[in-house]
PDBQT receptor file of N, H, CA, C and O in Angstrom, charges set to zero:
ATOM      1  N   MET A   1    -192.059 175.499 159.049  1.00  0.00    +0.000 N 
ATOM      2  CA  MET A   1    -190.629 175.585 159.236  1.00  0.00    +0.000 C 
ATOM      3  C   MET A   1    -190.423 174.396 160.364  1.00  0.00    +0.000 C 
ATOM      4  O   MET A   1    -191.410 174.018 160.995  1.00  0.00    +0.000 OA
ATOM      5  N   MET A   2    -189.113 173.806 160.609  1.00  0.00    +0.000 N 
ATOM      6  H   MET A   2    -188.312 174.113 160.096  1.00  0.00    +0.000 HD
ATOM      7  CA  MET A   2    -188.811 173.932 161.854  1.00  0.00    +0.000 C 
ATOM      8  C   MET A   2    -187.734 173.864 161.727  1.00  0.00    +0.000 C 
ATOM      9  O   MET A   2    -187.120 173.986 160.666  1.00  0.00    +0.000 OA
ATOM     10  N   ARG A   3    -187.310 173.661 162.761  1.00  0.00    +0.000 N 
ATOM     11  H   ARG A   3    -187.809 173.562 163.622  1.00  0.00    +0.000 HD
ATOM     12  CA  ARG A   3    -186.178 174.384 163.722  1.00  0.00    +0.000 C 
ATOM     13  C   ARG A   3    -185.384 172.920 163.535  1.00  0.00    +0.000 C 
ATOM     14  O   ARG A   3    -185.923 171.893 163.946  1.00  0.00    +0.000 OA
ATOM     15  N   ILE A   4    -184.330 172.892 163.017  1.00  0.00    +0.000 N 
ATOM     16  H   ILE A   4    -183.891 173.727 162.682  1.00  0.00    +0.000 HD
ATOM     17  CA  ILE A   4    -182.606 171.804 163.527  1.00  0.00    +0.000 C 
ATOM     18  C   ILE A   4    -181.466 172.192 163.300  1.00  0.00    +0.000 C 
ATOM     19  O   ILE A   4    -180.898 172.834 162.417  1.00  0.00    +0.000 OA
ATOM     20  N   ARG A   5    -181.070 171.443 164.740  1.00  0.00    +0.000 N 
ATOM     21  H   ARG A   5    -181.531 170.921 165.458  1.00  0.00    +0.000 HD
ATOM     22  CA  ARG A   5    -179.500 171.789 164.837  1.00  0.00    +0.000 C 
ATOM     23  C   ARG A   5    -178.372 171.018 163.954  1.00  0.00    +0.000 C 
ATOM     24  O   ARG A   5    -177.866 169.952 164.304  1.00  0.00    +0.000 OA
ATOM     25  N   VAL A   6    -177.943 171.965 162.336  1.00  0.00    +0.000 N 
ATOM     26  H   VAL A   6    -178.355 172.831 162.052  1.00  0.00    +0.000 HD
ATOM     27  CA  VAL A   6    -177.014 170.666 162.073  1.00  0.00    +0.000 C 
ATOM     28  C   VAL A   6    -175.460 170.897 162.510  1.00  0.00    +0.000 C 
ATOM     29  O   VAL A   6    -175.287 172.114 162.579  1.00  0.00    +0.000 OA
ATOM     30  N   ASN A   7    -173.935 169.998 162.922  1.00  0.00    +0.000 N 
ATOM     31  H   ASN A   7    -174.075 169.009 162.867  1.00  0.00    +0.000 HD
ATOM     32  CA  ASN A   7    -172.663 170.841 163.262  1.00  0.00    +0.000 C 
ATOM     33  C   ASN A   7    -172.606 172.076 163.847  1.00  0.00    +0.000 C 
ATOM     34  O   ASN A   7    -171.881 173.066 163.746  1.00  0.00    +0.000 OA
ATOM     35  N   GLY A   8    -174.021 171.599 164.791  1.00  0.00    +0.000 N 
ATOM     36  H   GLY A   8    -174.609 170.795 164.873  1.00  0.00    +0.000 HD
ATOM     37  CA  GLY A   8    -173.939 172.856 166.341  1.00  0.00    +0.000 C 
ATOM     38  C   GLY A   8    -174.815 174.220 165.451  1.00  0.00    +0.000 C 
ATOM     39  O   GLY A   8    -174.807 175.424 165.707  1.00  0.00    +0.000 OA
ATOM     40  N   GLU A   9    -175.353 173.651 164.617  1.00  0.00    +0.000 N 
ATOM     41  H   GLU A   9    -175.360 172.673 164.409  1.00  0.00    +0.000 HD
ATOM     42  CA  GLU A   9    -175.915 175.297 163.668  1.00  0.00    +0.000 C 
ATOM     43  C   GLU A   9    -177.470 174.943 163.920  1.00  0.00    +0.000 C 
ATOM     44  O   GLU A   9    -178.105 173.990 163.469  1.00  0.00    +0.000 OA
ATOM     45  N   ASP A  10    -177.885 175.946 164.738  1.00  0.00    +0.000 N 
ATOM     46  H   ASP A  10    -177.370 176.720 165.104  1.00  0.00    +0.000 HD
ATOM     47  CA  ASP A  10    -179.746 175.611 164.209  1.00  0.00    +0.000 C 
ATOM     48  C   ASP A  10    -179.869 176.510 162.755  1.00  0.00    +0.000 C 
ATOM     49  O   ASP A  10    -179.440 177.614 162.422  1.00  0.00    +0.000 OA
ATOM     50  N   ARG A  11    -180.552 175.624 162.175  1.00  0.00    +0.000 N 
ATOM     51  H   ARG A  11    -180.901 174.726 162.446  1.00  0.00    +0.000 HD
ATOM     52  CA  ARG A  11    -181.213 176.034 160.586  1.00  0.00    +0.000 C 
ATOM     53  C   ARG A  11    -182.585 175.657 160.665  1.00  0.00    +0.000 C 
ATOM     54  O   ARG A  11    -183.007 174.788 161.429  1.00  0.00    +0.000 OA
ATOM     55  N   ASP A  12    -183.586 176.618 159.507  1.00  0.00    +0.000 N 
ATOM     56  H   ASP A  12    -183.243 177.324 158.886  1.00  0.00    +0.000 HD
ATOM     57  CA  ASP A  12    -184.877 176.285 159.653  1.00  0.00    +0.000 C 
ATOM     58  C   ASP A  12    -184.505 174.779 158.510  1.00  0.00    +0.000 C 
ATOM     59  O   ASP A  12    -183.498 174.312 157.978  1.00  0.00    +0.000 OA
ATOM     60  N   ALA A  13    -186.033 174.431 158.566  1.00  0.00    +0.000 N 
ATOM     61  H   ALA A  13    -186.851 174.810 158.998  1.00  0.00    +0.000 HD
ATOM     62  CA  ALA A  13    -186.015 173.273 157.317  1.00  0.00    +0.000 C 
ATOM     63  C   ALA A  13    -187.447 173.193 156.781  1.00  0.00    +0.000 C 
ATOM     64  O   ALA A  13    -188.370 173.457 157.551  1.00  0.00    +0.000 OA
ATOM     65  N   PRO A  14    -187.618 172.951 155.899  1.00  0.00    +0.000 N 
ATOM     66  CA  PRO A  14    -189.110 172.566 155.542  1.00  0.00    +0.000 C 
ATOM     67  C   PRO A  14    -189.663 171.605 155.833  1.00  0.00    +0.000 C 
ATOM     68  O   PRO A  14    -189.205 170.633 155.232  1.00  0.00    +0.000 OA
ATOM     69  N   GLU A  15    -191.095 171.197 157.009  1.00  0.00    +0.000 N 
ATOM     70  H   GLU A  15    -191.467 171.987 157.497  1.00  0.00    +0.000 HD
ATOM     71  CA  GLU A  15    -192.017 170.508 157.145  1.00  0.00    +0.000 C 
ATOM     72  C   GLU A  15    -190.838 168.803 155.870  1.00  0.00    +0.000 C 
ATOM     73  O   GLU A  15    -190.424 168.890 154.714  1.00  0.00    +0.000 OA
ATOM     74  N   SER A  16    -190.750 167.719 156.766  1.00  0.00    +0.000 N 
ATOM     75  H   SER A  16    -191.086 167.648 157.705  1.00  0.00    +0.000 HD
ATOM     76  CA  SER A  16    -190.929 166.493 155.952  1.00  0.00    +0.000 C 
ATOM     77  C   SER A  16    -189.931 166.642 155.005  1.00  0.00    +0.000 C 
ATOM     78  O   SER A  16    -190.263 166.683 153.820  1.00  0.00    +0.000 OA
ATOM     79  N   THR A  17    -188.550 166.747 155.377  1.00  0.00    +0.000 N 
ATOM     80  H   THR A  17    -188.281 166.713 156.340  1.00  0.00    +0.000 HD
ATOM     81  CA  THR A  17    -187.651 167.169 154.931  1.00  0.00    +0.000 C 
ATOM     82  C   THR A  17    -186.997 165.974 155.268  1.00  0.00    +0.000 C 
ATOM     83  O   THR A  17    -187.393 165.517 156.340  1.00  0.00    +0.000 OA
ATOM     84  N   THR A  18    -186.016 165.234 154.634  1.00  0.00    +0.000 N 
ATOM     85  H   THR A  18    -185.694 165.605 153.763  1.00  0.00    +0.000 HD
ATOM     86  CA  THR A  18    -185.043 164.423 154.777  1.00  0.00    +0.000 C 
ATOM     87  C   THR A  18    -184.216 164.439 155.030  1.00  0.00    +0.000 C 
ATOM     88  O   THR A  18    -183.745 165.544 154.761  1.00  0.00    +0.000 OA
ATOM     89  N   LEU A  19    -183.011 163.349 155.818  1.00  0.00    +0.000 N 
ATOM     90  H   LEU A  19    -183.393 162.452 156.036  1.00  0.00    +0.000 HD
ATOM     91  CA  LEU A  19    -181.212 163.574 155.980  1.00  0.00    +0.000 C 
ATOM     92  C   LEU A  19    -181.128 164.189 154.375  1.00  0.00    +0.000 C 
ATOM     93  O   LEU A  19    -181.176 165.368 154.025  1.00  0.00    +0.000 OA
ATOM     94  N   LEU A  20    -180.980 162.919 153.507  1.00  0.00    +0.000 N 
ATOM     95  H   LEU A  20    -180.941 161.961 153.792  1.00  0.00    +0.000 HD
ATOM     96  CA  LEU A  20    -180.016 163.456 151.918  1.00  0.00    +0.000 C 
ATOM     97  C   LEU A  20    -180.685 164.344 151.491  1.00  0.00    +0.000 C 
ATOM     98  O   LEU A  20    -179.957 164.994 150.742  1.00  0.00    +0.000 OA
ATOM     99  N   ALA A  21    -182.565 165.157 151.552  1.00  0.00    +0.000 N 
ATOM    100  H   ALA A  21    -183.157 164.628 152.161  1.00  0.00    +0.000 HD
ATOM    101  CA  ALA A  21    -182.133 166.361 151.491  1.00  0.00    +0.000 C 
ATOM    102  C   ALA A  21    -182.079 167.510 151.625  1.00  0.00    +0.000 C 
ATOM    103  O   ALA A  21    -182.079 168.540 150.950  1.00  0.00    +0.000 OA
ATOM    104  N   LEU A  22    -182.005 167.020 153.126  1.00  0.00    +0.000 N 
ATOM    105  H   LEU A  22    -182.005 166.184 153.674  1.00  0.00    +0.000 HD
ATOM    106  CA  LEU A  22    -180.942 168.408 154.367  1.00  0.00    +0.000 C 
ATOM    107  C   LEU A  22    -179.676 168.157 153.099  1.00  0.00    +0.000 C 
ATOM    108  O   LEU A  22    -179.480 169.009 152.232  1.00  0.00    +0.000 OA
ATOM    109  N   ILE A  23    -178.704 166.548 153.189  1.00  0.00    +0.000 N 
ATOM    110  H   ILE A  23    -178.863 165.855 153.893  1.00  0.00    +0.000 HD
ATOM    111  CA  ILE A  23    -177.440 167.289 153.044  1.00  0.00    +0.000 C 
ATOM    112  C   ILE A  23    -177.341 167.498 151.328  1.00  0.00    +0.000 C 
ATOM    113  O   ILE A  23    -176.438 168.028 150.680  1.00  0.00    +0.000 OA
ATOM    114  N   GLN A  24    -178.298 167.033 150.976  1.00  0.00    +0.000 N 
ATOM    115  H   GLN A  24    -179.032 166.603 151.502  1.00  0.00    +0.000 HD
ATOM    116  CA  GLN A  24    -178.386 167.690 149.161  1.00  0.00    +0.000 C 
ATOM    117  C   GLN A  24    -178.221 169.007 149.679  1.00  0.00    +0.000 C 
ATOM    118  O   GLN A  24    -177.051 169.367 149.549  1.00  0.00    +0.000 OA
ATOM    119  N   SER A  25    -179.074 170.006 150.307  1.00  0.00    +0.000 N 
ATOM    120  H   SER A  25    -180.024 169.714 150.413  1.00  0.00    +0.000 HD
ATOM    121  CA  SER A  25    -179.668 171.266 150.103  1.00  0.00    +0.000 C 
ATOM    122  C   SER A  25    -178.101 172.052 150.122  1.00  0.00    +0.000 C 
ATOM    123  O   SER A  25    -177.667 172.976 149.435  1.00  0.00    +0.000 OA
ATOM    124  N   LEU A  26    -177.556 171.343 151.094  1.00  0.00    +0.000 N 
ATOM    125  H   LEU A  26    -177.909 170.592 151.652  1.00  0.00    +0.000 HD
ATOM    126  CA  LEU A  26    -176.095 172.126 151.925  1.00  0.00    +0.000 C 
ATOM    127  C   LEU A  26    -175.043 172.419 150.395  1.00  0.00    +0.000 C 
ATOM    128  O   LEU A  26    -174.137 173.232 150.211  1.00  0.00    +0.000 OA
ATOM    129  N   GLY A  27    -175.517 171.588 149.673  1.00  0.00    +0.000 N 
ATOM    130  H   GLY A  27    -176.252 170.928 149.822  1.00  0.00    +0.000 HD
ATOM    131  CA  GLY A  27    -174.094 171.015 148.624  1.00  0.00    +0.000 C 
ATOM    132  C   GLY A  27    -173.210 170.045 148.916  1.00  0.00    +0.000 C 
ATOM    133  O   GLY A  27    -172.035 170.095 148.551  1.00  0.00    +0.000 OA
ATOM    134  N   VAL A  28    -173.582 169.340 149.420  1.00  0.00    +0.000 N 
ATOM    135  H   VAL A  28    -174.536 169.299 149.716  1.00  0.00    +0.000 HD
ATOM    136  CA  VAL A  28    -172.254 168.588 150.322  1.00  0.00    +0.000 C 
ATOM    137  C   VAL A  28    -173.499 167.093 149.023  1.00  0.00    +0.000 C 
ATOM    138  O   VAL A  28    -174.642 167.156 148.568  1.00  0.00    +0.000 OA
ATOM    139  N   LYS A  29    -172.273 165.917 148.940  1.00  0.00    +0.000 N 
ATOM    140  H   LYS A  29    -171.345 165.866 149.309  1.00  0.00    +0.000 HD
ATOM    141  CA  LYS A  29    -172.352 164.518 148.055  1.00  0.00    +0.000 C 
ATOM    142  C   LYS A  29    -173.077 163.508 149.601  1.00  0.00    +0.000 C 
ATOM    143  O   LYS A  29    -172.764 163.484 150.791  1.00  0.00    +0.000 OA
ATOM    144  N   PRO A  30    -174.124 162.802 148.792  1.00  0.00    +0.000 N 
ATOM    145  CA  PRO A  30    -174.124 162.311 149.800  1.00  0.00    +0.000 C 
ATOM    146  C   PRO A  30    -173.355 161.410 150.060  1.00  0.00    +0.000 C 
ATOM    147  O   PRO A  30    -173.625 160.950 151.169  1.00  0.00    +0.000 OA
ATOM    148  N   GLU A  31    -171.986 160.602 149.289  1.00  0.00    +0.000 N 
ATOM    149  H   GLU A  31    -171.766 160.976 148.388  1.00  0.00    +0.000 HD
ATOM    150  CA  GLU A  31    -171.557 159.412 149.160  1.00  0.00    +0.000 C 
ATOM    151  C   GLU A  31    -170.359 159.783 150.123  1.00  0.00    +0.000 C 
ATOM    152  O   GLU A  31    -169.841 158.865 150.758  1.00  0.00    +0.000 OA
ATOM    153  N   LEU A  32    -169.890 161.069 150.270  1.00  0.00    +0.000 N 
ATOM    154  H   LEU A  32    -170.311 161.815 149.754  1.00  0.00    +0.000 HD
ATOM    155  CA  LEU A  32    -168.772 161.929 150.972  1.00  0.00    +0.000 C 
ATOM    156  C   LEU A  32    -169.065 161.913 152.015  1.00  0.00    +0.000 C 
ATOM    157  O   LEU A  32    -168.023 161.566 152.570  1.00  0.00    +0.000 OA
ATOM    158  N   VAL A  33    -169.866 162.060 152.838  1.00  0.00    +0.000 N 
ATOM    159  H   VAL A  33    -170.713 162.342 152.388  1.00  0.00    +0.000 HD
ATOM    160  CA  VAL A  33    -170.668 161.921 154.583  1.00  0.00    +0.000 C 
ATOM    161  C   VAL A  33    -171.024 160.922 155.070  1.00  0.00    +0.000 C 
ATOM    162  O   VAL A  33    -171.686 159.944 154.722  1.00  0.00    +0.000 OA
ATOM    163  N   ALA A  34    -170.298 161.402 156.300  1.00  0.00    +0.000 N 
ATOM    164  H   ALA A  34    -169.761 162.196 156.582  1.00  0.00    +0.000 HD
ATOM    165  CA  ALA A  34    -171.000 160.474 157.487  1.00  0.00    +0.000 C 
ATOM    166  C   ALA A  34    -172.193 161.235 158.263  1.00  0.00    +0.000 C 
ATOM    167  O   ALA A  34    -171.954 162.170 159.028  1.00  0.00    +0.000 OA
ATOM    168  N   ALA A  35    -173.220 160.862 158.060  1.00  0.00    +0.000 N 
ATOM    169  H   ALA A  35    -173.414 160.103 157.438  1.00  0.00    +0.000 HD
ATOM    170  CA  ALA A  35    -174.154 161.207 158.625  1.00  0.00    +0.000 C 
ATOM    171  C   ALA A  35    -174.418 160.649 160.542  1.00  0.00    +0.000 C 
ATOM    172  O   ALA A  35    -174.276 159.520 161.011  1.00  0.00    +0.000 OA
ATOM    173  N   GLN A  36    -174.834 161.959 161.267  1.00  0.00    +0.000 N 
ATOM    174  H   GLN A  36    -174.949 162.877 160.887  1.00  0.00    +0.000 HD
ATOM    175  CA  GLN A  36    -174.832 160.938 162.498  1.00  0.00    +0.000 C 
ATOM    176  C   GLN A  36    -176.937 162.100 163.347  1.00  0.00    +0.000 C 
ATOM    177  O   GLN A  36    -176.880 163.246 163.794  1.00  0.00    +0.000 OA
ATOM    178  N   HIS A  37    -178.408 161.201 163.258  1.00  0.00    +0.000 N 
ATOM    179  H   HIS A  37    -178.454 160.270 162.895  1.00  0.00    +0.000 HD
ATOM    180  CA  HIS A  37    -179.324 161.522 163.180  1.00  0.00    +0.000 C 
ATOM    181  C   HIS A  37    -179.574 161.516 165.028  1.00  0.00    +0.000 C 
ATOM    182  O   HIS A  37    -179.608 160.493 165.712  1.00  0.00    +0.000 OA
ATOM    183  N   ASN A  38    -179.700 162.689 165.452  1.00  0.00    +0.000 N 
ATOM    184  H   ASN A  38    -179.673 163.520 164.897  1.00  0.00    +0.000 HD
ATOM    185  CA  ASN A  38    -179.651 162.136 166.702  1.00  0.00    +0.000 C 
ATOM    186  C   ASN A  38    -179.068 161.415 167.623  1.00  0.00    +0.000 C 
ATOM    187  O   ASN A  38    -179.745 160.681 168.344  1.00  0.00    +0.000 OA
ATOM    188  N   ASP A  39    -177.469 161.523 167.773  1.00  0.00    +0.000 N 
ATOM    189  H   ASP A  39    -176.919 162.119 167.188  1.00  0.00    +0.000 HD
ATOM    190  CA  ASP A  39    -176.631 160.378 168.762  1.00  0.00    +0.000 C 
ATOM    191  C   ASP A  39    -176.821 159.445 167.163  1.00  0.00    +0.000 C 
ATOM    192  O   ASP A  39    -175.909 158.627 167.279  1.00  0.00    +0.000 OA
ATOM    193  N   ALA A  40    -177.266 159.255 166.264  1.00  0.00    +0.000 N 
ATOM    194  H   ALA A  40    -178.007 159.920 166.170  1.00  0.00    +0.000 HD
ATOM    195  CA  ALA A  40    -177.664 157.859 165.409  1.00  0.00    +0.000 C 
ATOM    196  C   ALA A  40    -176.953 157.403 164.112  1.00  0.00    +0.000 C 
ATOM    197  O   ALA A  40    -177.306 157.726 162.978  1.00  0.00    +0.000 OA
ATOM    198  N   ILE A  41    -175.856 156.574 164.445  1.00  0.00    +0.000 N 
ATOM    199  H   ILE A  41    -175.570 156.311 165.366  1.00  0.00    +0.000 HD
ATOM    200  CA  ILE A  41    -175.547 156.944 162.676  1.00  0.00    +0.000 C 
ATOM    201  C   ILE A  41    -176.338 156.405 161.941  1.00  0.00    +0.000 C 
ATOM    202  O   ILE A  41    -176.971 155.374 162.167  1.00  0.00    +0.000 OA
ATOM    203  N   VAL A  42    -176.360 157.150 160.887  1.00  0.00    +0.000 N 
ATOM    204  H   VAL A  42    -175.846 157.987 160.703  1.00  0.00    +0.000 HD
ATOM    205  CA  VAL A  42    -177.732 155.947 159.501  1.00  0.00    +0.000 C 
ATOM    206  C   VAL A  42    -176.617 155.693 158.485  1.00  0.00    +0.000 C 
ATOM    207  O   VAL A  42    -175.500 156.194 158.608  1.00  0.00    +0.000 OA
ATOM    208  N   GLU A  43    -176.915 155.021 157.639  1.00  0.00    +0.000 N 
ATOM    209  H   GLU A  43    -177.823 154.614 157.539  1.00  0.00    +0.000 HD
ATOM    210  CA  GLU A  43    -176.323 154.567 156.830  1.00  0.00    +0.000 C 
ATOM    211  C   GLU A  43    -176.180 154.897 155.657  1.00  0.00    +0.000 C 
ATOM    212  O   GLU A  43    -176.640 153.819 155.282  1.00  0.00    +0.000 OA
ATOM    213  N   ARG A  44    -175.999 155.319 154.881  1.00  0.00    +0.000 N 
ATOM    214  H   ARG A  44    -175.625 156.195 155.186  1.00  0.00    +0.000 HD
ATOM    215  CA  ARG A  44    -175.656 155.653 153.020  1.00  0.00    +0.000 C 
ATOM    216  C   ARG A  44    -177.523 155.310 152.413  1.00  0.00    +0.000 C 
ATOM    217  O   ARG A  44    -178.371 156.201 152.354  1.00  0.00    +0.000 OA
ATOM    218  N   ALA A  45    -177.740 154.037 152.085  1.00  0.00    +0.000 N 
ATOM    219  H   ALA A  45    -177.051 153.314 152.133  1.00  0.00    +0.000 HD
ATOM    220  CA  ALA A  45    -178.699 153.257 152.357  1.00  0.00    +0.000 C 
ATOM    221  C   ALA A  45    -179.822 154.496 152.202  1.00  0.00    +0.000 C 
ATOM    222  O   ALA A  45    -180.328 155.200 151.328  1.00  0.00    +0.000 OA
ATOM    223  N   HIS A  46    -179.872 154.243 153.883  1.00  0.00    +0.000 N 
ATOM    224  H   HIS A  46    -179.462 153.671 154.594  1.00  0.00    +0.000 HD
ATOM    225  CA  HIS A  46    -181.358 155.433 154.804  1.00  0.00    +0.000 C 
ATOM    226  C   HIS A  46    -181.138 156.527 154.739  1.00  0.00    +0.000 C 
ATOM    227  O   HIS A  46    -182.055 157.113 155.315  1.00  0.00    +0.000 OA
ATOM    228  N   LEU A  47    -180.371 157.262 154.330  1.00  0.00    +0.000 N 
ATOM    229  H   LEU A  47    -179.626 156.785 153.862  1.00  0.00    +0.000 HD
ATOM    230  CA  LEU A  47    -180.587 158.700 154.454  1.00  0.00    +0.000 C 
ATOM    231  C   LEU A  47    -181.929 159.323 153.804  1.00  0.00    +0.000 C 
ATOM    232  O   LEU A  47    -182.482 160.231 154.425  1.00  0.00    +0.000 OA
ATOM    233  N   ASN A  48    -182.461 158.888 152.617  1.00  0.00    +0.000 N 
ATOM    234  H   ASN A  48    -182.012 158.150 152.113  1.00  0.00    +0.000 HD
ATOM    235  CA  ASN A  48    -183.182 159.164 152.399  1.00  0.00    +0.000 C 
ATOM    236  C   ASN A  48    -185.333 159.395 153.427  1.00  0.00    +0.000 C 
ATOM    237  O   ASN A  48    -186.249 160.183 153.661  1.00  0.00    +0.000 OA
ATOM    238  N   ASP A  49    -184.583 157.229 153.683  1.00  0.00    +0.000 N 
ATOM    239  H   ASP A  49    -183.839 156.589 153.493  1.00  0.00    +0.000 HD
ATOM    240  CA  ASP A  49    -185.861 156.891 154.777  1.00  0.00    +0.000 C 
ATOM    241  C   ASP A  49    -185.687 157.776 156.291  1.00  0.00    +0.000 C 
ATOM    242  O   ASP A  49    -186.363 157.345 157.225  1.00  0.00    +0.000 OA
ATOM    243  N   VAL A  50    -184.797 159.004 156.555  1.00  0.00    +0.000 N 
ATOM    244  H   VAL A  50    -184.248 159.355 155.797  1.00  0.00    +0.000 HD
ATOM    245  CA  VAL A  50    -185.214 159.320 157.840  1.00  0.00    +0.000 C 
ATOM    246  C   VAL A  50    -186.302 160.997 157.406  1.00  0.00    +0.000 C 
ATOM    247  O   VAL A  50    -186.102 161.754 156.455  1.00  0.00    +0.000 OA
ATOM    248  N   HIS A  51    -187.074 161.081 158.169  1.00  0.00    +0.000 N 
ATOM    249  H   HIS A  51    -187.237 160.467 158.941  1.00  0.00    +0.000 HD
ATOM    250  CA  HIS A  51    -187.342 162.184 157.944  1.00  0.00    +0.000 C 
ATOM    251  C   HIS A  51    -187.066 163.128 159.297  1.00  0.00    +0.000 C 
ATOM    252  O   HIS A  51    -187.490 162.742 160.386  1.00  0.00    +0.000 OA
ATOM    253  N   LEU A  52    -186.560 163.999 159.210  1.00  0.00    +0.000 N 
ATOM    254  H   LEU A  52    -186.216 164.313 158.326  1.00  0.00    +0.000 HD
ATOM    255  CA  LEU A  52    -185.778 165.563 160.012  1.00  0.00    +0.000 C 
ATOM    256  C   LEU A  52    -187.646 165.616 160.977  1.00  0.00    +0.000 C 
ATOM    257  O   LEU A  52    -188.703 165.268 160.449  1.00  0.00    +0.000 OA
ATOM    258  N   SER A  53    -187.502 166.088 162.252  1.00  0.00    +0.000 N 
ATOM    259  H   SER A  53    -186.644 166.371 162.681  1.00  0.00    +0.000 HD
ATOM    260  CA  SER A  53    -188.812 166.489 163.118  1.00  0.00    +0.000 C 
ATOM    261  C   SER A  53    -188.056 167.679 163.673  1.00  0.00    +0.000 C 
ATOM    262  O   SER A  53    -186.843 167.677 163.461  1.00  0.00    +0.000 OA
ATOM    263  N   ASP A  54    -188.611 168.777 164.401  1.00  0.00    +0.000 N 
ATOM    264  H   ASP A  54    -189.596 168.779 164.573  1.00  0.00    +0.000 HD
ATOM    265  CA  ASP A  54    -188.202 170.237 164.722  1.00  0.00    +0.000 C 
ATOM    266  C   ASP A  54    -187.884 169.249 165.779  1.00  0.00    +0.000 C 
ATOM    267  O   ASP A  54    -188.320 168.139 166.087  1.00  0.00    +0.000 OA
ATOM    268  N   GLY A  55    -186.341 170.594 166.527  1.00  0.00    +0.000 N 
ATOM    269  H   GLY A  55    -185.986 171.495 166.277  1.00  0.00    +0.000 HD
ATOM    270  CA  GLY A  55    -185.234 169.728 166.943  1.00  0.00    +0.000 C 
ATOM    271  C   GLY A  55    -184.786 168.630 167.023  1.00  0.00    +0.000 C 
ATOM    272  O   GLY A  55    -184.793 167.953 168.052  1.00  0.00    +0.000 OA
ATOM    273  N   ASP A  56    -184.245 168.232 165.743  1.00  0.00    +0.000 N 
ATOM    274  H   ASP A  56    -184.239 168.782 164.907  1.00  0.00    +0.000 HD
ATOM    275  CA  ASP A  56    -183.485 167.124 165.626  1.00  0.00    +0.000 C 
ATOM    276  C   ASP A  56    -182.405 167.505 165.626  1.00  0.00    +0.000 C 
ATOM    277  O   ASP A  56    -182.329 168.720 165.442  1.00  0.00    +0.000 OA
ATOM    278  N   THR A  57    -180.538 166.476 165.889  1.00  0.00    +0.000 N 
ATOM    279  H   THR A  57    -180.600 165.489 166.039  1.00  0.00    +0.000 HD
ATOM    280  CA  THR A  57    -179.840 167.028 166.186  1.00  0.00    +0.000 C 
ATOM    281  C   THR A  57    -179.224 166.748 164.816  1.00  0.00    +0.000 C 
ATOM    282  O   THR A  57    -180.101 167.140 164.046  1.00  0.00    +0.000 OA
ATOM    283  N   ILE A  58    -178.273 166.320 164.125  1.00  0.00    +0.000 N 
ATOM    284  H   ILE A  58    -177.561 166.001 164.750  1.00  0.00    +0.000 HD
ATOM    285  CA  ILE A  58    -177.499 166.502 162.836  1.00  0.00    +0.000 C 
ATOM    286  C   ILE A  58    -176.030 166.531 162.920  1.00  0.00    +0.000 C 
ATOM    287  O   ILE A  58    -175.444 167.548 162.550  1.00  0.00    +0.000 OA
ATOM    288  N   GLU A  59    -175.428 165.601 163.333  1.00  0.00    +0.000 N 
ATOM    289  H   GLU A  59    -175.904 164.774 163.633  1.00  0.00    +0.000 HD
ATOM    290  CA  GLU A  59    -173.810 165.920 162.732  1.00  0.00    +0.000 C 
ATOM    291  C   GLU A  59    -173.411 165.441 161.296  1.00  0.00    +0.000 C 
ATOM    292  O   GLU A  59    -173.974 164.392 160.982  1.00  0.00    +0.000 OA
ATOM    293  N   LEU A  60    -172.736 165.862 160.538  1.00  0.00    +0.000 N 
ATOM    294  H   LEU A  60    -172.279 166.714 160.793  1.00  0.00    +0.000 HD
ATOM    295  CA  LEU A  60    -172.214 165.754 159.185  1.00  0.00    +0.000 C 
ATOM    296  C   LEU A  60    -170.802 165.970 159.180  1.00  0.00    +0.000 C 
ATOM    297  O   LEU A  60    -170.099 166.978 159.249  1.00  0.00    +0.000 OA
ATOM    298  N   ILE A  61    -170.496 164.270 159.039  1.00  0.00    +0.000 N 
ATOM    299  H   ILE A  61    -171.067 163.451 158.983  1.00  0.00    +0.000 HD
ATOM    300  CA  ILE A  61    -169.152 164.425 158.902  1.00  0.00    +0.000 C 
ATOM    301  C   ILE A  61    -168.093 164.740 157.100  1.00  0.00    +0.000 C 
ATOM    302  O   ILE A  61    -168.585 163.842 156.417  1.00  0.00    +0.000 OA
ATOM    303  N   ARG A  62    -167.170 165.385 156.277  1.00  0.00    +0.000 N 
ATOM    304  H   ARG A  62    -166.770 166.114 156.831  1.00  0.00    +0.000 HD
ATOM    305  CA  ARG A  62    -167.108 164.436 155.439  1.00  0.00    +0.000 C 
ATOM    306  C   ARG A  62    -165.717 164.107 155.444  1.00  0.00    +0.000 C 
ATOM    307  O   ARG A  62    -164.816 164.618 156.107  1.00  0.00    +0.000 OA
ATOM    308  N   ILE A  63    -165.661 162.957 154.408  1.00  0.00    +0.000 N 
ATOM    309  H   ILE A  63    -166.394 162.542 153.869  1.00  0.00    +0.000 HD
ATOM    310  CA  ILE A  63    -164.780 161.592 154.218  1.00  0.00    +0.000 C 
ATOM    311  C   ILE A  63    -164.290 161.956 153.197  1.00  0.00    +0.000 C 
ATOM    312  O   ILE A  63    -164.738 161.960 152.050  1.00  0.00    +0.000 OA
ATOM    313  N   VAL A  64    -162.816 162.449 153.837  1.00  0.00    +0.000 N 
ATOM    314  H   VAL A  64    -162.452 162.446 154.768  1.00  0.00    +0.000 HD
ATOM    315  CA  VAL A  64    -161.463 162.669 152.726  1.00  0.00    +0.000 C 
ATOM    316  C   VAL A  64    -160.262 162.220 152.377  1.00  0.00    +0.000 C 
ATOM    317  O   VAL A  64    -159.171 162.533 152.854  1.00  0.00    +0.000 OA
ATOM    318  N   GLY A  65    -160.467 161.607 151.675  1.00  0.00    +0.000 N 
ATOM    319  H   GLY A  65    -161.353 161.353 151.288  1.00  0.00    +0.000 HD
ATOM    320  CA  GLY A  65    -159.409 160.672 151.662  1.00  0.00    +0.000 C 
ATOM    321  C   GLY A  65    -158.018 160.892 151.919  1.00  0.00    +0.000 C 
ATOM    322  O   GLY A  65    -157.807 161.361 153.037  1.00  0.00    +0.000 OA
ATOM    323  N   GLY A  66    -156.862 160.659 151.106  1.00  0.00    +0.000 N 
ATOM    324  H   GLY A  66    -157.034 160.278 150.198  1.00  0.00    +0.000 HD
ATOM    325  CA  GLY A  66    -155.506 160.952 151.238  1.00  0.00    +0.000 C 
ATOM    326  C   GLY A  66    -154.421 159.422 152.011  1.00  0.00    +0.000 C 
ATOM    327  O   GLY A  66    -154.681 158.436 152.699  1.00  0.00    +0.000 OA
ATOM    328  N   GLY A  67    -153.420 159.903 151.503  1.00  0.00    +0.000 N 
ATOM    329  H   GLY A  67    -153.209 160.705 150.944  1.00  0.00    +0.000 HD
ATOM    330  CA  GLY A  67    -152.440 159.317 151.980  1.00  0.00    +0.000 C 
ATOM    331  C   GLY A  67    -150.923 159.472 151.846  1.00  0.00    +0.000 C 
ATOM    332  O   GLY A  67    -150.169 158.718 152.461  1.00  0.00    +0.000 OA
TER     333      GLY A  67
C-alpha cells in the first residue's frame, strides 16, 4: 500500500494505482472531473497513463454545468 493525499485528505491506495483507477474507486465519473497530479493538470485522455506513487498529491474538481 502507498499513502497519497486526495483533496487535502490522506488515503491509502494499492501500489501501481493509476489516476484513472483512483478516480473510479472514488465513484466519480472521469469525464466529469478535472485532475491535478503533483501540481500538474492531467488531460482526461492521459488519466490512465499516470501511475501514482507514495506521497503524491491529487486534486480533483468536479465539473458542474449550469446556466
